N, C-alpha and C positions, 0 to 999 in steps of 0.2 A: 696736097692740102685740099684740093677740090673734092677728092674722095672723102676726106674727113668731114668736110662741111656737109656733104650729102648725108652721111651717116648721122651727124649731129642733128640735122634738121629732122630726120625720121624719128629720133628718140627724144628730142627735146620736149619739155612740157609746154603747155599752152602759154603759160606766163612764167617768166623767170626774172631774177634780179641779178645784176652784175656786181653786186656788193657782197663781199664775204663777211666783213664785220662792219658794223655801223659805228657812229661816234668816233670818226677819225681812225678806225682800225680796219682797213679793207685788206683782207689777207689773201683770199684764194679765188679771186674772180675769174681767173683763166685756168683753174685746175682741171676742169673737164677736158679742155682742148689738149692739155699736156698728155693725159693718159690715152686719149684717142690716138694721138700721134704715136704713142708707144706701141699700139697694137699693129702698126704698119711697119715697125722696124724689121729689117732683114736679119738682124743679129739673132742667133739662136739662144744666146745667154749673155747677160751683162753682169758686171761686177760693180757693186757700190763700194767706193774706196774708203770705208770706215776703218777706224783703228781697232775696234773690237767687233768681230774677231780678227786676229792677225791674218794678213793677206787679203783683207777686204771680204765682202759678203757676196757670194755668187748667187744670182737669180737665174737659175738654169732648170728649174723644175725638179731638182733633186735636193736631198737633205744632207749629204755627206761632204765634209771638207776634203779637198785634194781629189775630188771626183766630179767630173772626168778630168779636170785640169789640176795638176799638182800645185801646191803652195797657195791655194785659194781657199779662204775660209767659208764656212756654211753653218747650218743649224747644229749639226752633230759631228763628232770626230770622225775622220776618215783616214785611211792608211796612206803612207808613202809620200808625205810632204809636210811643209811647215804651216800650212793653212790651219787656222784655229777654229774654234766653235764657240757657240754661246750656251750650249748644253754640254754636260760632261757625259762620260761613258755610261752613267746610270740614268741618263735622261733627266737629270736635275739641272735647273738653270744655274749657271755659274754666278751671275749677279741677279738676285731675285728682284731687285727694284727696277731693272730694265728689261727683264726677259721672263717669259712665262709660257706655259702650255696648259690649256684647259680642255677637258673632255666632256662629252655629252653621250647619254645612252643612244644606241642606234638599233634599228630594226626591232623596236620594243614597244609594247603597248604602255609601258611606264615612262616613255620619253615625254618630257615637257615640250609642247609645241604650241604655236599660236592657234587660237580657235578660228573657225571659218568666219570671215568678215573682218579680220584684223588686216589693215592695209598699211602699205609702206609709209604713207604720209599721215597716218592717224596720230592724234595727240597721244601722249603716253598713257593718259588716264582712260583712253578709249580702247586700248589694246587689252586683249584677254588671252589667257593660256589655259591649257588643260593637259591631262596625261593621256597620250595616245601615240600612235606611230606616225612618223613623217613619210612623205613620198620618198622613194629611194634616191632619186637624183637630188633631193633637197635635204637628205638626212646627213647631219654633221656628226662626226665622232671626235675630231681633234681640231683645235685652233691654236696657232703659235703667233707670238709677237716678240719684237725686240726693238729697242731704240739705241742709237749710238752716234758718235761724232766722227767726222773725218779729220784729216790733218789741217784743214782750213777752218775748223770749228763749225762746220755745217752739221746740222742734226738730221739724221735719217730715221725713218720708221719702216720696219719690216713686218709684213703680215703674211699669214699662210693659213690655208684650210683644206678640208677634204670633203668628199661626197661618197655615198655608198654605191650609187650606180653611175656609170659613165654614159648611159644612153640619153641623148638629147642635150639640150643646153641647160647649164646650171648657173645660178646667181647666188653669190655669197657677199654679204655686206659686213664691213667692219665700221661700226659707228663709234666715233670719238666724241665723247661728251664732256663738257666743262663742268657739269653738275653730276648728279647721280640718278640711278634708276633702281628701284627696289621691286623685286618680285614678291607679291603678297600671297599668303596662303589661300585666299578666297578666289584665286584665278584672275586677279587684276594686277596692274603695275602702278607704281607711284613714281612720277618724275619730279626731281628737285633741282631746278635750274640755279645758276648763280644770280643772287639778288643784285650784284654790283653791275650787271650788264642787262641790256634789254633781253627779255625772255618771254616765252609763252608756250602753251601746250606741253609743259613739263620739260622743255629744253631751253638752252641758252643760245642767243643769237651767235652764229659762228660755229656751232656744233657741226660736224661734217661726217659724211659717210663715204668710205672708199669701197666701191662695189666692183666686183670682178665677175665677168661673164666668160664662161669657157665651155667649149663643145668637144664632142668626141670626134677627133680627126681634124679639128680646126687649126688655124694658125695661132699666133700669140694671143693670149687672153685679152679681152677688151676690158679696160678699166674706166670707171665712171666716178667722178667726184661730185658729191652733192653737199650743199650747205643749207643750214636752217635759217630761213629769213622770213620776214613779215611782208606779205604782199596783199594789199587790198583788205587789210584787217584780218587776214588768215595767215597763220604760220604754216610753212611747209618746207620740205627739202627740195631745193632747186639746183639744177645742173650748173656747175661753175665753168666759166669760159676762160681757159688759160692756153697760152701758146708757147712754143719754143722750149718745151721741157723734155725733149726726147732723151737727153742725157741725165735727167734728174728724176725720172719716174718710169719704171718699167716692171713688167710682170712676165711670168712664164708658168707653164704646166709641164708635167712629166710626159712630154710628147714622144720622147725617144723610146719609151717602153716602161715596163713595170719597175718600181723602186723596191728593191729587196733589202733584207738585213736591217730593217728598222730597229732602233733601240727602244721603241715603245710599241704598244699594240694599236693597230689601226683596223677597225672592223673585224676584230678577232684574230688577226694574223700580224706578222711583221713585214708585210708586203703591201705596197700600193699598186693597184692595177693601173695601167696606162690611162692618163687623163683624169685620174681621181684625186690628184693633188695639184694645188695652185698656190703661187707665192708672188709677192710684189715688194718693191722698194721705192720709197718716196723721199726726196730731199726736202724736208719740211722747211729748213732755213731758206732754201731757194724760193720755195713757194711763198713764204711769208714776205720775203723781200720784194718779190715781183708784185704781190698784191698790195703792197704798201709803198709803192713808188720808190723802191730802193731802201726803205727804212729797215735796216738790218736789226734794229733793236726791238722792233715790234714782236710781240710774243703771244703764245697761246698755251694755256695750261689745261691739260686733259686729265680728268679724274676718274672717268669710267670708260671702259671698252666693252662694247656689246656686239657680239657676233650673231648674225641672223642669215637665214636664206629666204628667198622669195620666188614667186612663180615666174616672173619675167622682168625685163628691164624697165617696164613702164612705171611711172610714178604712182599709178593706182594699183600696182601689183599686190596680190595677196601675200602676206607673210606666212612662212611655213615653220621651219625648225629654228631653235635658238639655243645659245649657251647662256646660262644665267649671267647677268651683268658682272663684269670683272673690275674691281676697284684698282686703279693705277694712279700714278703721279708722274705724268710726263710734262716737263716744262720745255716748251719749244720757244727759242729766241736766240739772239746773238750771244747774250750772256745768260747763264743759267746756274742755278744752285742745285747741286745734287740733293734730291729730296732727303730729308732727315726727320727722324721722329716718327710718331710721337714719342716723347720722353717722359719718364717718371721724374717727379720732383727730386727724388734722392739719387737719380742716376749720375754717374761720373760725367765730368765735362768731356765733350767730344769736339773734334776739329771738323768743321764743315768744309766741304769741297765744292768748288765752283769752276766754271770755265767761262772765258779763258782765264788762265792763271795770272797772278799779279794784281788782282783787284782788291777792293776794300769792302769789308762787311760792316754793316750797321744794324742796330736793332737791340731789343731787350736781351740782356744776358749774353751778348756776343762781343768778342774782342774784334778789333779791326782785322786781325789775321784769321778770324773764323773760329776761335775757341768758344764754343757755346756751353754755358754752365746752366743747366736747368734750374738749380736752386736759386741762382741769381735772377733768372728771368721770372720765376714764379709760375703759379698755376694759371693756365689760360692759353689763348692763341696769340702767338707772337709773329709779327711780320718781320722777316729778316731780309735785308736788301744787300745786293752785291753789285758793285759798280766796277766795270772793266771795259777798256777800249771804247769808252763813251757810251756804253749801254749799261742799263741797270736791270737786274733780274731780282725778282722777289720770291720768297717761299714762306709759307706759313708753317711755323713749327708749333706744335701743340705740346704743352707740358701738363701732364695729368697729375692729380694729387696722389700721394702715396696712401695705399690702403692702411687702415689702422684697426686695432682691436684693443679694448680697454679691459684691464683686470681679468685676463683669461686665467682659468685655474681648472685643475682636474681633481674631482672629489676622491678622497681616499676610498679604497676598496678592500675587501677581505680576500685572503689567499684563496685561490681557486676560482675567482671571478673571471668571467669572460668578457665583460664590458666595464667601462668606466665612463663617468659623466663629465663632460666638459661644459663649463659655463663661462659667460663673459657679460660685462655690463652693457657694452655697445660696440658696434663695428661698422666701419665703412668699407665693406669688402664683400666679394662674391664667393671666394674660395679660400680654403685654408690647407695647410700641410703641417705636419709635425715631424721634426728631425730629432731623433734621440742621440744621446752621446754614446761613446763606445762601450761604456759600462752597461748601459741599458741594452745595447745591441747584444752584448755577450749574455745578458740575462734572458734574452729571447724576444725583446721588443723589436718590431720592424717599423721603419719610417712609414708615415702616411703621406702618399703623394697628393698633389693638389686635387681637391674634390670640393663640391659645392658646400658652402658654409651654411649649415642649418641654423634655425633660431635657437637661442640659448634656453635651456641646456640641451645638449645632444650627447649621444653615446658614441664611443669609439670601441673597437674590438681589441682585446688584449689576450695574450695566451693564458690559459688556466694554470699552466705550470710555473708561472712567474713567482719567484721566491719573494719572501717578505723583504721590505726595504723601501727606499725612496730612489726613484729613477728620474734623471734630469733630461730635459730636452728643450727644444725651442719651437714655438708655434709661429708660423708665418702666415700672413693673409695677403691676398691680392685682390684687386678690384677688376671691374670689367675692362679697364684699360691695360691690365696686366702689370700694374705697379705694385710691387711687393713691399711689405713692411720690413723694417729692419730686424724684426723678430723679437718676440717676448719670451723670456725664460718661463718655463712651465715644468712642473714636476708631478710625478705620479707616486703616491705612497700606497704600498701594499701592506696592510696590517695583517699580522699573523692571526690565524684562528686560535681560539683558546684550546689548550690541551689539558687533560686531567688524568691523573693516575692516583688512585686511592692508596697505592703502595701495597707492600706485602702484608698479608693478614697477620696481626700480632698473635703470638702463641696463645693457645687456649689456656684459660686459668681455671683453677678449682674454686668452686663457690666459697665465697667468704660471707657467710650469712650475717656477720656482725658489722663489718666495715664496707661491704660491697666490693666489687672488683673494678679496678681502674686499669685501662689500657692506654698506651701511647700509640697514636696513629702516625703514619709516615707518608702522607700524601705529598704530591708534587704536581706542578702544572705551570703553564706559561700563558702570557697574553690575557690575563684576566684576574678577577678577584675570587678567592675561594669561599665556599660556605659548605657546612656539613649538615646533613639531616638524616633522620631514620627512614630507611626505605622499607624494610619489613621487620616486624617484631611479633612473631606468632604467639609467643608466650606472655605478651604484654609486660615485659620487664621495664623497670625504671631505667631511663637512659638520659644522662645529663652530660653535655659537652662543656669543656673548659677551653676558652679561646677557640670557639667553633668557627670563627671567620679567618682562621689561619690554616696553612696546609698541614700543620703537625699539632693538632689539639690533643688533649687527653679526654677520655670518655669514661664515665663511671656507670656501671651497670648494677642495679640492685633488684631485689624482689624475686629471685629465683635463678633457675638455670635455663640454658638453651642458647640459641644463636640469634644474633641481631645483625641484619645487613644495613650498613651505613653507606650513605651516598655522598661523594665529594662532587660538588658542582662548581665549575670555573666559568664565570660569566665575563664575556668580553669587556675590556675596558676601552676599546677603540671607539671612535666616532667616524662613521656610523658603527653600531654594534655588530660584531661578528658572531652573535649568538652565544651559545654556551655548550660545554661538553661535560659529561658526567662519567664517573667511575665508581664502582662499588667495592666494598670490602666487608668481610664477615668476621665478627668477633664472637667467640664462644666461651660461655661459662659452663664448665663441666660439673656435674654433681659429685659430691663426696660420697663414697660408699657407706652403707649402713650394714650393721650385723646384729642379729639376735640369735643366741644359741637355743632359745626356746625354753619351755618349762622342763625342769629336770624330770626325767622319767622315774617312776616309782622304784624305790630300792627293791632289790631282789634277794631272795635267799640263795645262799651259795649252792650251786649245782656242780658238785665235784666231777660228775661224769661228763656232762654236756657243756659245761661252762654257762655263763649268763649272758644273754643277748638283749640289748636295749635298742629301742627305736628312738632316734633323735628328731626333734621338730624345730630345727633352725630355720631362719629366714633372713633376708637381706636384700639390698638394692644396689644398682650401679657398679656391680663388680662380679668377680668370679669367686665362688666359695671353696674353701678347703678346711679340713678338720685335722687337728693334731692333739697330742697329749700334753697338757700343760703341767699337771703334777700327778705323780704316781708313787706315793710314799711306800706302798707295800710291794712295788715292783711287780704288779700284776701283769698278766698278758693282755694286751689291748689290740684288737684287729678291727679296722673299719671296713665296711662293705659300701661301695659307692661314696667314698670319702670326699669326692669333689662335688657333691651335691649338698643341698641345704638339709636334706632329711636322710642321712645314711643310717645304717644299723652298725652297732659296735658290740663286739663279743669280748667279754672279760673272763679270763681263766686264771687259775693258779692260786686262788685264795680269796679272801674277803678283804673288804676295805673300800675306800672311795677313790675315784679317779676323776680329776678335773680335766674336762675336754674343752678345747678352744676352737671356736668357729672364726676363721679369718676370711673377710671379704676384701679382695684385692681389686682396686679400681681398674675398670676396663677402658678408661678414657686415655686420650693422648693429648698432652702429657698425663702421666698417671696422677691421680689424686690420692695416692697412698692406699691405706687399708684401714679397716676397722675390725675390732675383735670383740667376741663375747664368749663367756665361759658358762659351762653347765657341768654339774657333778652327777656322776652315776655311782651308785653304792651297791656293793654285794655284802649282804649281812650274814654273819655266821649263824648257822642253825643251833638252837639250844641242844644241850646234851639230853639224852634220854633220862627222864626223871627216875630218881631212886624211890621206887614205890614197893611197899610190902604189905602183905595181908596181916591184919591184926588177928591175934588168936581169939577165936570166938569162944563164947561160954557154952556150957552144955545146953543151955536153953535157947541159944541164938538160932533162929531160923534163917538168918542172912549173915553175911559177913561184911567186914569193912576193910578198906585199903587206905593206907596212909602214905603220903609223899614225904619222904624224909628230906630235910634241909631244903624246903621250897625257896624259890627266888622271887623276890618282889617284882611286880610288873609282869608276871607270867600267868597265863591262863592254862590250868591243867584240865585235861579231858580224859574220862575213863569210859571205856566201853567193855561189855562182856561178849566175847566172841560166841559164846554158846547160846545166847538168846537174842531176841530182837528188841530188848528194852532200849529206849533212847539213851544217848550218851549223857553222862553227868559232867558239868564243867564248873570249875571253881577258879575265880580270878583272885590271885593271891596278891595282897597289897602290902605285905610285910608284917602282918600281925596274925597270931593264931596259928593253928595247924591246918593242913589240907588233908581232910579225911573224907573219903567217899563211903557212904553207907548204903544198906539195903540191897546188897549184892546177893545174887542167888548162887548157892553152892553148885559147883559142878560146871558153871558156864565160863569159868576162867575170868581174866580181866586183861585189859590193855590200857596203859596210861601214857599219854603224850603231853609234852609241854609246848605251849605256843607263846613266843615272845610278843607281848602286846605292842611294842614299838615297831618291830619289823614284820610281824605276822609270820615269822618263820616257825615251823613246827618241827619238834625234835623227833628222833626215832622213838618207837614205842617200847615201853617196858612191858612185856607180855608174859602172862601166866596162862598155861593151858586151861582147857575147859573141864578136864577131869581131875579129881583130887585123889592123889594116891597117898597123901599124907597131910597132916595139918601142922602148921607152924605154931608150936606151942610156946608159951612163956616158960622160961626155965624154972619158974616156981609152980608150974601146973603139975597136977597129978595125972599120970598116964592111966587112962581107963581102958581096959581091954574089953573089946566088944567082938562079937562074932563077925567074921568076914562073910559078906554077902556079895553075890555077883550082880553087878548093876546091869540094867538094860541099856542097850545102845542109845545115845542121845543124838539129836539132830544138831549138826555143827558144821562150820565152814572155817577153814584156815586159808589165808592168802599171804604169799611171800614172793618177793620181799614187800614189806610195807613199812616205810614209804616205798612206792614202786617207781620203776623207771620205764623201760620200754616193754618189759614182759612181767606177767603175773602168773604164778601157779596156784590154782585153786584146788583144795582137797575138800570133797563134799561127803558127808555121812548123814543118813536119815534114820530117824527112829521108826519110820514106817516105810513100807514099800508102796510104790505108785509112780505116776507121772510127775516129774519134777522140772523146775526151771531155775536158772541162775541169771539174774538181770542186774544191770548197772544203771545207777541214776546219778545226775549231778547234784550239787548241793541245793539246787532250786527245786529238786524233785522231778526233774524232767528225765524221762527214760533216755538212756544213751545207747545201750546195747543189750541184746539177749545173748549171753555167753554160752549157755547150755540149755537144751530142752530135750527131755527123754525119760526113759524108765529108770528108776532108782530102786536098788535092792536094799531092804532094811539091813542096817548094820555094816554094809560094805562101803569102803572108801572109794570115791570116784575122783580121779585127778583130771583137771582141765587146765591146759596152757593157753593163756590169752596174750596175744601180741597187741600192745597198746598203740593205737594210731597216734601220729605226731601231735595232733591238735587236742588230745584228750589227757594230757598230763596233769590236769587239775584234780582236786580232791573229788572222790567218788563214794557213792554208797552202794553196797551190794545187797541183794535180797534173794535168799534161797528158799524155795517153796516146794513141799511135797505133801499133797493132801492138805491137812490142817496145820502141818508143821511149818514154822517160819523161823528164819535166821537172818539177821542183818548185821552189818558192820561197816566201818569207815575205812576207806583206802586213801592214804595220803600220797598225792602225786608229787614227784620231784621235777621242778621246771628246769 
């Protein structure tokens, strides 16, 4: 004891108070003496006989139960015995309200430490912190705490801490505060003492510090107890003077060697180096009883535990590292209520527990047996009392209001949306969550876990693949106290986007110029209202809808042919609108074919040799042409060339007559618009017969002779030429009266008479009489005069056969004189066509010339034979 007193005198402050609590509650006036005595115990380890953990709590500098002594409890599970632990194998506290472990960064510039100048006895408001690294021997990584009762209902407190370096002496403080301390972001602290007790400097009278001093290689750690007291107008921590506590307060470090196999990380490993861990146990009930003259009912409620290190044991020592203040609820006293709450107003009733058992509860919302009903107590702080064994303990239970949200709803969305808007009228909440029902989950919605509640309205994320429909869920809100609402039903409606199909295009129609063309449309769609419009109308046709605001209207097209593109628009009928969709369809009015066989070609005279060829001049539109024989009364031969064109040629053979030809234009549209026809007639006219012409008997005094056409035909023009001279032809148009007589003809030049049908233009074969006269045709009443025979001089003459001619003509030439001669051909316009012969002609000799007629010169021709002053002309009739 003498040694203790010497040590005490060296470390005690200049001024101290022997009162732990004022106002009748003196609790811990001799606490310091108790722990000083502990430091001189010869025991290497002691056991606090608490119920939890089982087997008691070993204070031996180690952390594992059953080690080194079996069946003894400790901080963590250990092998080979029945000793229990206060943490499980995962390093989690078994009872969170009585046990805990807190960590702090180490060997790091981001560690929160006290600034230079912060002292052990400073008021809370004068302490400051910063982010930097702490000295190694003062650098904390872990702090552990636990409270428990023993079989005699005594309450014990267990504390432990570590240090990075074991070089030199280290000091670790566990400050037990009845109020609270807040670490502020600006590098300051705020202390909030209990207003129901004397207080100052941010602390409450009776707050205490349990400080442990331990060295490398030293004996048992030294334990100091300080209490917050007012002295001379100044509040400070003063050493408490307590005796006879060697069995009720003891400490130890891991003096025997390193502690391996930790269940948590300490300074980056699972091993504590020797002398780097220290722990202590204090019988708080015993201390309170001793400091209150044996009053076992005196109590002390601790709400904050603050772990700190300092430079030395001095009361003016500088503070170094700290762990942020830890909220706790430790009620020390003979009777105690296990802390409960806070509760939410809608929480289920709970049964409170207290020690010792058998007592009675009183207070708002609690039955005598301890059944506490938050809704019966109401919102607020409620003091609950528990009386047992003559002692009364109290606990304040807080009942928080339930979070609420009014008229929450989710706005309808369109299919494909990725967000939906949530709105509400008001809320007393900080967070929300949404839980969907199973059908919504199946559709793809996932629950929203609790997250901060934004101001109304706000968006939530939904899958874009969500099908149309309404999905049900429940929205819950919670407030800062964690009180969750009962839940409000909420639903999400996904409206379908409009769809549009203009349907299959109706079959094209053939133009109905009289009534117009009416089409039935077959549109369809969903989730909206339909309307039809004209999208493209290149030909400016008339388009009129009937029931144009339905899916299946009719549409009438007038004014021509062509295609019109119609558009179906389906406009969303949802709120909010989901826009519109369009689809097009084309209707077609095909033109009806037209046909014109053209002007009938001029009738032709029958060509028995070559047949008669006509060029047709048909035309048409909107189809494919083809020609056919419509009527052919005389069964003539009819052959088309390019008969599938509008302008073919057609050859008629085998006789004369008319053939009706038909042009058919067949529609090339789909579907076909039928065909149109037009007819034209081609005629082959019979050539007149060669006229019956005879020379009238001249009188003896006639210097010329006459030729008469016997039985002339009305409507015929008769033409006479004399092959033996170049006199122009004589023509007589016979109209049905009188005789046809040609006069003034020169003897010896012969004659040739043809008949031309005025209607057809066809020319008959010639009735020809030679150019020399070997006899005279006399009347039967004439008297034959015998005259002497004279030899006539040769005459200039030309014969051409056949005439009418085809492809070849044979000319026989005879001249009355000798000399250079020519035979030339002219058309009926007097234009020279060909020089058939050019050369010397011998008087009186007949010269034969064969001329092959070119294909394009089968028209009527005039020939001219010249020798000197001799001239001879004639007409050649061409056969077409």
